[in-house]
Each structure stands twice: as structure tokens, then as C-alpha cells.
Short mmCIF file of the C-alpha atoms (twelve columns), coordinates in Angstrom:
data_MODEL
# 
_entry.id   MODEL 
# 
loop_
_atom_site.group_PDB 
_atom_site.id 
_atom_site.type_symbol 
_atom_site.label_atom_id 
_atom_site.label_alt_id 
_atom_site.label_comp_id 
_atom_site.label_asym_id 
_atom_site.label_seq_id 
_atom_site.Cartn_x 
_atom_site.Cartn_y 
_atom_site.Cartn_z 
_atom_site.pdbx_PDB_model_num 
ATOM 1   C CA . UNK A 1   -23.810 -19.565 23.206 1 
ATOM 2   C CA . UNK A 2   -25.109 -22.938 22.159 1 
ATOM 3   C CA . UNK A 3   -28.013 -24.287 20.214 1 
ATOM 4   C CA . UNK A 4   -31.306 -24.815 22.013 1 
ATOM 5   C CA . UNK A 5   -32.556 -28.370 22.428 1 
ATOM 6   C CA . UNK A 6   -35.485 -28.566 24.831 1 
ATOM 7   C CA . UNK A 7   -36.927 -32.022 25.548 1 
ATOM 8   C CA . UNK A 8   -40.378 -32.334 27.100 1 
ATOM 9   C CA . UNK A 9   -41.643 -35.748 28.165 1 
ATOM 10  C CA . UNK A 10  -45.320 -35.720 27.177 1 
ATOM 11  C CA . UNK A 11  -46.140 -39.293 28.204 1 
ATOM 12  C CA . UNK A 12  -44.082 -41.708 30.262 1 
ATOM 13  C CA . UNK A 13  -46.237 -44.763 30.766 1 
ATOM 14  C CA . UNK A 14  -45.280 -48.306 31.680 1 
ATOM 15  C CA . UNK A 15  -44.874 -49.341 28.024 1 
ATOM 16  C CA . UNK A 16  -44.816 -46.160 25.932 1 
ATOM 17  C CA . UNK A 17  -43.153 -42.767 26.114 1 
ATOM 18  C CA . UNK A 18  -43.669 -39.671 23.981 1 
ATOM 19  C CA . UNK A 19  -40.985 -36.963 23.964 1 
ATOM 20  C CA . UNK A 20  -41.266 -33.561 22.258 1 
ATOM 21  C CA . UNK A 21  -38.107 -31.682 21.213 1 
ATOM 22  C CA . UNK A 22  -37.778 -28.026 20.301 1 
ATOM 23  C CA . UNK A 23  -34.516 -27.395 18.413 1 
ATOM 24  C CA . UNK A 24  -33.202 -23.947 17.452 1 
ATOM 25  C CA . UNK A 25  -29.961 -22.525 16.112 1 
ATOM 26  C CA . UNK A 26  -28.033 -19.858 17.975 1 
ATOM 27  C CA . UNK A 27  -26.698 -18.703 14.599 1 
ATOM 28  C CA . UNK A 28  -23.086 -19.055 15.724 1 
ATOM 29  C CA . UNK A 29  -22.231 -22.579 16.913 1 
ATOM 30  C CA . UNK A 30  -21.292 -25.512 14.693 1 
ATOM 31  C CA . UNK A 31  -23.775 -28.292 14.007 1 
ATOM 32  C CA . UNK A 32  -24.644 -30.729 16.783 1 
ATOM 33  C CA . UNK A 33  -22.499 -33.867 16.750 1 
ATOM 34  C CA . UNK A 34  -23.860 -36.813 18.741 1 
ATOM 35  C CA . UNK A 35  -25.625 -34.603 21.283 1 
ATOM 36  C CA . UNK A 36  -27.422 -36.679 23.927 1 
ATOM 37  C CA . UNK A 37  -31.138 -35.949 23.670 1 
ATOM 38  C CA . UNK A 38  -32.446 -38.865 25.746 1 
ATOM 39  C CA . UNK A 39  -30.956 -40.598 28.775 1 
ATOM 40  C CA . UNK A 40  -32.348 -43.910 30.080 1 
ATOM 41  C CA . UNK A 41  -33.074 -42.177 33.406 1 
ATOM 42  C CA . UNK A 42  -35.507 -39.884 31.546 1 
ATOM 43  C CA . UNK A 43  -37.742 -42.896 30.911 1 
ATOM 44  C CA . UNK A 44  -36.881 -45.453 33.567 1 
ATOM 45  C CA . UNK A 45  -35.868 -43.249 36.528 1 
ATOM 46  C CA . UNK A 46  -32.526 -42.967 38.261 1 
ATOM 47  C CA . UNK A 47  -31.029 -46.323 39.208 1 
ATOM 48  C CA . UNK A 48  -33.950 -48.277 37.779 1 
ATOM 49  C CA . UNK A 49  -33.391 -52.016 37.811 1 
ATOM 50  C CA . UNK A 50  -34.099 -52.455 34.102 1 
ATOM 51  C CA . UNK A 51  -31.982 -52.596 30.996 1 
ATOM 52  C CA . UNK A 52  -32.007 -49.276 29.117 1 
ATOM 53  C CA . UNK A 53  -33.754 -50.771 26.117 1 
ATOM 54  C CA . UNK A 54  -36.403 -49.062 24.024 1 
ATOM 55  C CA . UNK A 55  -37.595 -48.988 20.431 1 
ATOM 56  C CA . UNK A 56  -38.430 -45.956 18.300 1 
ATOM 57  C CA . UNK A 57  -42.003 -46.538 17.071 1 
ATOM 58  C CA . UNK A 58  -42.839 -43.249 15.359 1 
ATOM 59  C CA . UNK A 59  -41.360 -39.832 14.667 1 
ATOM 60  C CA . UNK A 60  -43.163 -36.631 13.762 1 
ATOM 61  C CA . UNK A 61  -40.948 -33.716 12.762 1 
ATOM 62  C CA . UNK A 62  -40.880 -30.330 11.106 1 
ATOM 63  C CA . UNK A 63  -37.419 -28.902 10.387 1 
ATOM 64  C CA . UNK A 64  -36.658 -25.559 8.788  1 
ATOM 65  C CA . UNK A 65  -33.119 -25.107 7.462  1 
ATOM 66  C CA . UNK A 66  -31.479 -28.305 8.726  1 
ATOM 67  C CA . UNK A 67  -31.400 -32.096 8.530  1 
ATOM 68  C CA . UNK A 68  -30.790 -34.474 11.413 1 
ATOM 69  C CA . UNK A 69  -29.515 -37.950 12.207 1 
ATOM 70  C CA . UNK A 70  -30.695 -39.999 15.186 1 
ATOM 71  C CA . UNK A 71  -28.241 -42.551 16.572 1 
ATOM 72  C CA . UNK A 72  -28.030 -44.971 19.465 1 
ATOM 73  C CA . UNK A 73  -24.995 -44.543 21.710 1 
ATOM 74  C CA . UNK A 74  -22.554 -47.383 22.201 1 
ATOM 75  C CA . UNK A 75  -19.004 -48.465 21.460 1 
ATOM 76  C CA . UNK A 76  -20.140 -48.943 17.872 1 
ATOM 77  C CA . UNK A 77  -22.523 -45.991 17.602 1 
ATOM 78  C CA . UNK A 78  -25.477 -47.114 15.507 1 
ATOM 79  C CA . UNK A 79  -27.118 -44.656 13.156 1 
ATOM 80  C CA . UNK A 80  -30.881 -45.147 13.439 1 
ATOM 81  C CA . UNK A 81  -32.545 -42.779 10.962 1 
ATOM 82  C CA . UNK A 82  -31.845 -39.751 8.769  1 
ATOM 83  C CA . UNK A 83  -34.416 -36.965 9.152  1 
ATOM 84  C CA . UNK A 84  -34.277 -34.673 6.144  1 
ATOM 85  C CA . UNK A 85  -36.084 -31.354 6.227  1 
ATOM 86  C CA . UNK A 86  -37.594 -32.280 2.842  1 
ATOM 87  C CA . UNK A 87  -38.816 -35.765 3.795  1 
ATOM 88  C CA . UNK A 88  -42.195 -36.836 5.149  1 
ATOM 89  C CA . UNK A 89  -43.124 -35.285 8.476  1 
ATOM 90  C CA . UNK A 90  -44.349 -38.571 9.963  1 
ATOM 91  C CA . UNK A 91  -42.403 -41.813 9.960  1 
ATOM 92  C CA . UNK A 92  -44.030 -44.965 11.339 1 
ATOM 93  C CA . UNK A 93  -41.770 -47.915 12.146 1 
ATOM 94  C CA . UNK A 94  -44.394 -50.022 13.948 1 
ATOM 95  C CA . UNK A 95  -45.143 -52.218 10.913 1 
ATOM 96  C CA . UNK A 96  -41.790 -53.977 11.416 1 
ATOM 97  C CA . UNK A 97  -41.451 -53.691 15.186 1 
ATOM 98  C CA . UNK A 98  -39.736 -50.295 15.375 1 
ATOM 99  C CA . UNK A 99  -36.132 -49.160 15.257 1 
ATOM 100 C CA . UNK A 100 -34.188 -51.057 17.886 1 
ATOM 101 C CA . UNK A 101 -30.777 -50.202 19.269 1 
ATOM 102 C CA . UNK A 102 -28.397 -52.459 17.336 1 
ATOM 103 C CA . UNK A 103 -25.285 -51.452 19.293 1 
ATOM 104 C CA . UNK A 104 -23.310 -54.574 20.006 1 
ATOM 105 C CA . UNK A 105 -20.789 -53.160 22.460 1 
ATOM 106 C CA . UNK A 106 -21.170 -50.847 25.434 1 
ATOM 107 C CA . UNK A 107 -24.766 -49.826 24.653 1 
ATOM 108 C CA . UNK A 108 -25.754 -46.961 26.967 1 
ATOM 109 C CA . UNK A 109 -29.406 -46.506 26.039 1 
ATOM 110 C CA . UNK A 110 -28.752 -42.875 25.078 1 
ATOM 111 C CA . UNK A 111 -30.382 -41.385 21.986 1 
ATOM 112 C CA . UNK A 112 -28.117 -39.011 20.056 1 
ATOM 113 C CA . UNK A 113 -28.810 -36.175 17.629 1 
ATOM 114 C CA . UNK A 114 -26.467 -34.859 14.940 1 
ATOM 115 C CA . UNK A 115 -27.427 -32.043 12.579 1 
ATOM 116 C CA . UNK A 116 -26.463 -30.584 9.227  1 
ATOM 117 C CA . UNK A 117 -27.389 -26.910 8.711  1 
ATOM 118 C CA . UNK A 118 -28.327 -26.031 12.304 1 
ATOM 119 C CA . UNK A 119 -25.349 -23.654 12.302 1 
ATOM 120 C CA . UNK A 120 -27.317 -21.299 10.037 1 
ATOM 121 C CA . UNK A 121 -29.285 -18.402 11.580 1 
ATOM 122 C CA . UNK A 122 -33.041 -19.028 11.910 1 
ATOM 123 C CA . UNK A 123 -32.730 -22.824 11.558 1 
ATOM 124 C CA . UNK A 124 -35.222 -24.447 13.910 1 
ATOM 125 C CA . UNK A 125 -37.595 -27.332 14.240 1 
ATOM 126 C CA . UNK A 126 -39.689 -29.606 16.378 1 
ATOM 127 C CA . UNK A 127 -39.736 -33.367 16.703 1 
ATOM 128 C CA . UNK A 128 -41.884 -35.826 18.619 1 
ATOM 129 C CA . UNK A 129 -40.535 -39.322 19.200 1 
ATOM 130 C CA . UNK A 130 -42.735 -42.219 20.348 1 
ATOM 131 C CA . UNK A 131 -40.793 -44.929 22.161 1 
ATOM 132 C CA . UNK A 132 -41.795 -48.432 23.220 1 
ATOM 133 C CA . UNK A 133 -40.173 -49.552 26.447 1 
# 
């Protein structure tokens, strides 16, 4: 078995995207380590003639039993934000322009999720990520 991570694109407009994630433990597997939760094709389409660049504007989340780390994929994987189950449920980065991918080498545009505690039975959560294209 493996953990459940179900992404649902709620909005995919020309400048903004909103993606909902349902995350649940299978009670057996180890924590997620750099699991790809967003591919550039999810937002820009297959073979789109644009750079896979986006900014995280806001995050809403509710986690029960685990913490998470969002990272941008690249040769020098860049950790973007720690999401603790005990922290605020809404984080707004718009006041300073959002969280941008700071990867300097081999940036892929992929958003990654790592967890701590998702290996425990009954750990689950939801997360909504607003992205600026």
C-alpha cells in the first residue's frame, strides 16, 4: 500500500491556480520524502511553451497527526515552507510577493511534499494551495 495524496485542481486560470490536496496515511508506509504533488503540466498543459514558473501565494491547511514540508524541485532542492499541524491554518505570502522557486540549478517546476508523522495510523489532512502563474 501507499499513502493517499489526491490533488484536485479547483481553478486553473490564466494567472492563478488553486489546488486542493487530500492526504491520508495507509498506516504502514514510511513518511513521504519529496513526493511530487504538482507538475508544471498540471497548470500549463503538456508541452506548453512557457517556463514552469509559479509563486505560492497562500496556503490553507488542516493536518491531523503529521507535519509537512513543501519544497521546489531542482538540483539544489529548495525548501519553501514548513507546515506544522499546530501552526496557523492559513498562511498568506502575498504581502511580499509570494514564495518563489529559488532553485538555481536544474529547476523543474515541480512542487514536492515531505511529511513527518504520516506513517502513523489515522494521520490525515487537507491543504489548498493558491499559485500565481
